[in-house]
C-alpha positions as CSV (number, residue, x, y, z in Angstrom):
1,M,119.1,102.6,116.2
2,K,117.0,101.3,119.1
3,P,116.5,97.5,119.2
4,L,112.8,97.7,118.7
5,N,113.2,99.9,115.6
6,L,115.7,97.5,114.2
7,V,113.3,94.6,114.7
8,I,110.4,96.5,113.1
9,F,112.7,97.6,110.2
10,G,113.8,94.0,109.6
11,T,110.3,92.7,109.7
12,V,109.1,95.3,107.1
13,L,112.0,94.4,104.8
14,L,111.3,90.7,105.0
15,T,107.5,91.0,104.6
16,G,107.9,91.9,101.0
17,C,109.9,88.8,100.4
18,A,107.5,86.4,102.1
19,I,105.0,85.9,99.2
20,P,106.0,85.8,95.5
21,E,104.2,88.7,93.8
22,N,102.5,86.8,90.9
23,D,102.2,83.3,92.3
24,P,98.5,82.4,92.5
25,S,99.2,79.3,94.6
26,F,99.9,81.6,97.6
27,R,96.5,83.5,97.3
28,A,94.1,82.2,99.9
29,E,90.4,81.9,99.2
30,K,88.3,84.1,101.4
31,S,86.2,82.5,104.2
32,P,82.5,83.2,104.1
33,A,82.9,85.8,106.8
34,A,85.8,87.6,105.0
35,A,83.9,87.6,101.8
36,A,80.8,89.1,103.5
37,L,83.0,91.8,105.1
38,A,84.5,92.6,101.6
39,G,81.0,92.7,100.1
40,E,81.7,89.7,97.9
41,E,79.9,86.4,97.3
42,P,81.4,83.5,99.3
43,A,83.1,80.8,97.2
44,P,80.6,78.1,96.0
45,G,80.5,74.8,97.9
46,D,80.6,73.5,101.4
47,L,83.3,74.9,103.7
48,H,84.6,71.4,104.5
49,D,85.1,70.7,100.7
50,R,86.8,74.1,100.2
51,V,89.2,73.4,103.1
52,R,90.0,70.0,101.7
53,E,90.6,71.3,98.2
54,A,92.9,74.1,99.6
55,N,94.9,71.5,101.6
56,E,95.3,69.3,98.5
57,K,96.4,72.4,96.5
58,N,99.0,73.3,99.1
59,T,100.2,69.7,99.3
60,K,100.8,69.6,95.5
61,R,102.5,73.0,95.7
62,L,104.9,71.8,98.3
63,Q,105.8,68.6,96.5
């Protein structure tokens, strides 16, 4: 196997292990731009408040 193929193969294998399948704490809220591209409504509230809430949620998850 070529070294590049080995790196790609290893990356693909590890990608599935990176995020627990049914853990909602790992699901990021979409930014207003991402929501617009997906044809969805952006999350309610100010972007600054949503970022602060997401940071607090991540801090709680990591404790």
